[in-house]
C-alpha positions as CSV (number, residue, x, y, z in Angstrom):
1,M,3.4,-61.4,-47.4
2,Q,0.3,-59.3,-48.0
3,Y,-0.8,-59.8,-44.4
4,F,2.6,-58.6,-43.2
5,D,2.3,-55.4,-45.3
6,I,-1.2,-54.7,-44.0
7,I,0.1,-55.1,-40.4
8,L,3.1,-52.9,-41.1
9,F,0.9,-50.2,-42.6
10,A,-1.5,-50.4,-39.6
11,L,1.4,-50.0,-37.1
12,I,2.7,-47.0,-39.0
13,A,-0.8,-45.4,-39.0
14,V,-1.2,-45.9,-35.3
15,F,2.2,-44.4,-34.7
16,L,1.4,-41.3,-36.8
17,V,-2.0,-40.8,-34.9
18,L,-0.2,-41.1,-31.5
19,R,2.5,-38.7,-32.7
20,L,0.0,-36.2,-33.9
21,R,-2.0,-36.4,-30.7
22,S,1.1,-35.8,-28.6
23,M,2.0,-32.7,-30.6
24,L,-1.5,-31.1,-30.6
25,G,-2.6,-32.2,-27.1
26,G,-6.1,-33.0,-26.0
27,R,-9.0,-31.1,-24.5
28,D,-8.7,-32.0,-20.8
29,G,-10.3,-28.9,-19.2
30,F,-7.2,-26.8,-19.0
31,D,-6.9,-25.5,-22.6
32,G,-6.8,-21.9,-23.5
33,N,-10.6,-21.7,-24.1
34,S,-11.6,-23.0,-20.7
35,D,-13.8,-20.9,-18.5
36,N,-11.5,-21.4,-15.5
37,N,-8.5,-19.9,-17.3
38,K,-10.6,-17.0,-18.5
39,S,-11.7,-16.2,-14.9
40,E,-8.1,-16.4,-13.7
41,R,-7.0,-13.9,-16.4
42,D,-9.9,-11.6,-15.6
43,A,-9.0,-11.8,-11.9
44,G,-5.5,-10.7,-12.6
45,F,-3.6,-13.9,-12.4
46,G,-0.7,-13.0,-14.7
47,G,-0.9,-11.9,-18.3
48,A,0.7,-9.2,-20.3
49,D,-2.1,-6.7,-19.6
50,R,-1.3,-6.9,-15.9
51,H,2.4,-6.1,-16.2
52,D,2.1,-2.3,-16.0
53,D,0.0,-2.6,-12.8
54,R,2.5,-4.8,-11.0
55,A,5.3,-2.5,-12.0
56,D,3.5,0.5,-10.7
57,R,2.9,-1.2,-7.3
58,E,6.6,-2.2,-7.0
59,D,7.9,1.2,-8.0
60,N,7.1,4.3,-5.9
61,V,7.8,6.6,-8.8
62,I,4.6,7.8,-10.5
63,R,4.4,7.0,-14.2
64,L,2.1,8.4,-16.8
65,P,-0.2,5.7,-18.1
66,E,0.6,4.4,-21.6
67,A,-1.8,5.3,-24.4
68,R,-3.8,2.1,-25.0
69,A,-7.2,3.5,-26.2
70,D,-8.0,0.3,-28.1
71,E,-7.4,-1.9,-25.1
72,T,-8.8,0.1,-22.2
73,P,-12.6,0.5,-22.0
74,A,-14.2,3.9,-21.4
75,V,-14.6,4.7,-17.6
76,D,-16.7,7.3,-16.0
77,I,-14.1,9.7,-14.5
78,D,-16.3,10.1,-11.4
79,V,-16.0,6.4,-10.5
80,A,-13.0,5.1,-8.7
81,P,-11.7,1.6,-9.3
82,T,-13.8,-1.0,-7.5
83,N,-10.8,-2.2,-5.4
84,E,-10.2,1.3,-4.0
85,A,-13.5,2.8,-3.0
86,D,-16.3,0.3,-3.3
87,S,-15.4,-1.4,0.0
88,F,-16.3,1.8,1.9
89,E,-19.8,2.8,2.9
90,P,-21.3,5.8,1.0
91,G,-20.3,9.0,2.7
92,P,-17.5,11.7,2.9
93,L,-14.7,9.1,3.3
94,K,-15.7,7.2,0.2
95,D,-16.2,10.5,-1.7
96,G,-12.7,11.7,-0.6
97,I,-11.0,8.4,-1.8
98,I,-12.7,8.7,-5.1
99,A,-11.6,12.3,-5.4
100,I,-8.0,11.3,-4.6
101,V,-8.0,8.4,-7.1
102,N,-9.3,10.8,-9.8
103,A,-6.5,13.2,-9.1
104,D,-3.9,10.4,-8.7
105,P,-4.8,7.1,-10.4
106,S,-1.7,5.5,-8.8
107,F,-3.2,5.8,-5.3
108,K,-3.9,2.4,-3.7
109,V,-5.6,2.2,-0.3
110,R,-3.8,-0.9,0.9
111,E,-0.4,0.4,-0.1
112,F,-1.1,3.7,1.6
113,V,-2.2,2.0,4.8
114,D,0.9,-0.2,4.8
115,G,3.1,2.9,4.2
116,S,1.4,4.9,6.9
117,K,2.2,2.1,9.5
118,M,5.8,2.2,8.5
119,A,5.9,6.0,8.8
120,F,4.2,5.8,12.2
121,E,6.9,3.5,13.5
122,M,9.8,5.4,11.9
123,I,8.6,8.9,13.1
124,L,8.1,7.6,16.7
125,S,11.6,6.1,16.7
126,F,13.3,9.2,15.2
127,Y,11.5,11.5,17.6
128,C,12.5,9.4,20.6
129,E,16.2,9.4,19.3
130,G,16.0,13.2,18.7
131,N,17.0,12.6,15.1
132,E,15.8,15.8,13.5
133,K,17.7,15.2,10.2
134,A,15.8,11.9,9.6
135,L,12.5,13.5,10.7
136,K,12.5,16.5,8.5
137,P,11.7,14.9,5.1
138,L,8.8,13.0,6.7
139,L,7.0,16.0,8.3
140,S,5.4,19.2,7.1
141,A,7.3,22.4,8.1
142,E,4.8,23.1,10.9
143,V,4.9,19.6,12.4
144,F,8.6,19.5,12.1
145,A,8.9,22.8,14.0
146,N,6.8,21.4,16.9
147,F,8.8,18.1,17.0
148,S,12.1,20.0,16.8
149,Q,11.1,22.3,19.7
150,A,10.1,19.4,21.9
151,I,13.4,17.6,21.2
152,R,15.5,20.6,22.0
153,E,13.6,21.3,25.2
154,R,14.2,17.7,26.2
155,E,17.9,18.0,25.4
156,E,18.3,21.3,27.4
157,K,16.9,19.6,30.5
158,N,19.1,16.5,29.9
159,Q,16.0,14.3,29.7
160,T,15.9,11.0,27.9
161,L,12.8,9.6,26.3
162,E,12.4,5.8,26.1
163,E,9.7,4.8,23.6
164,T,8.9,1.3,22.5
165,L,6.2,0.5,20.0
166,V,5.0,-2.9,20.9
167,G,2.7,-3.2,18.0
168,I,0.0,-1.6,15.9
169,S,-3.4,-3.3,16.3
170,T,-5.4,-0.9,14.0
171,A,-4.6,1.4,11.1
172,Q,-7.9,2.7,9.7
173,L,-8.7,5.4,7.2
174,V,-11.1,7.8,8.8
175,E,-11.0,10.9,6.6
176,A,-9.9,11.7,3.0
177,Y,-10.3,14.8,0.9
178,M,-8.8,17.0,-1.7
179,E,-7.8,20.7,-1.4
180,E,-7.0,21.9,-4.9
181,R,-4.2,19.6,-6.0
182,D,-3.3,18.4,-2.4
183,A,-4.6,15.1,-1.1
184,F,-5.2,14.6,2.6
185,V,-5.8,11.3,4.4
186,T,-6.2,10.8,8.1
187,V,-5.4,7.4,9.7
188,K,-6.5,6.2,13.1
189,F,-3.7,4.2,14.8
190,E,-4.5,2.0,17.8
191,S,-1.2,0.8,19.2
192,E,0.5,-0.6,22.3
193,Q,3.4,1.4,23.5
194,I,5.9,1.6,26.4
195,S,6.9,5.1,27.3
196,A,9.1,6.6,29.9
197,L,10.8,10.0,30.3
198,R,13.8,10.1,32.6
199,D,15.6,13.1,34.0
200,E,19.4,13.6,34.0
201,D,19.8,11.3,37.0
202,G,17.8,8.5,35.3
203,T,14.8,8.9,37.4
204,V,11.5,8.3,35.7
205,I,9.5,11.5,35.8
206,E,6.8,10.6,33.3
207,G,5.4,7.3,32.1
208,D,6.3,3.7,33.2
209,P,9.0,1.6,31.6
210,A,7.2,-1.5,32.9
211,R,3.7,-0.8,31.7
212,V,2.3,-1.3,28.2
213,E,-0.3,1.3,27.3
214,K,-2.9,1.3,24.6
215,V,-2.7,4.6,22.7
216,T,-5.0,6.0,20.0
217,D,-3.5,8.5,17.5
218,F,-4.9,10.4,14.5
219,W,-2.3,11.3,12.0
220,T,-3.0,13.2,8.8
221,F,-0.8,12.8,5.8
222,S,-0.7,14.9,2.6
223,R,1.0,15.1,-0.8
224,N,0.7,17.2,-3.9
225,T,-0.9,14.9,-6.5
226,R,0.9,16.8,-9.3
227,S,4.3,16.3,-7.8
228,R,6.8,13.7,-9.0
229,D,7.6,13.0,-5.4
230,P,5.5,10.0,-4.4
231,N,6.1,10.5,-0.7
232,W,3.4,11.7,1.8
233,A,4.3,14.0,4.7
234,L,2.8,14.1,8.2
235,V,0.9,17.4,8.4
236,A,-1.1,17.0,11.6
237,T,-1.3,14.8,14.7
238,G,-4.0,14.3,17.4
239,T,-5.1,12.0,20.2
240,L,-8.4,11.2,21.9
241,D,-7.3,13.2,25.0
């Protein structure tokens, strides 16, 4: 009978050990103190500290940063975040990006480039359609006046512009600077386009509807960094010609 009691107690002890181990878990290289998990958190893979950054990227409305003095390390105000300016060579372009980030901490180079490509496509399309209403909020007053005049001259002559953007091969920042509170960024677009201008009889008088041409454009966008409006406006255009 004593042997049975000893065996029973031993089984109970083994059960309790196994139960405790299942509740607490073991150190298998993926616990909260591992170096791999720390590097992932530092790199931005999730975590509560990254929530505000993700929200700012998804929301075009500029938000004032929350006061977290005890969580945010001191940063030299003359140094832009490493993911915004450090990839550029020292020079006026890098200095301009740093100045813009200092004036508007929400500025992100990648988001700006992606947005400029969308604007490039939209503006070309609206101009071809003669849609002045859609163009107006995307352009500065001066650029809109030039576009509007060209559209009306085309309409007066009963001409039709056919413009197809085949694709954008390059969208590269080539200039950035601040003028008081206004930020200016120039993007070099290299694209493939099909363009043809027809007269009232449908005869092609300019361009070729069957030929794809490589076109290089320089577009300058600007916005007031103090404004609640997050949108940039096209303020100047240029070509290599």
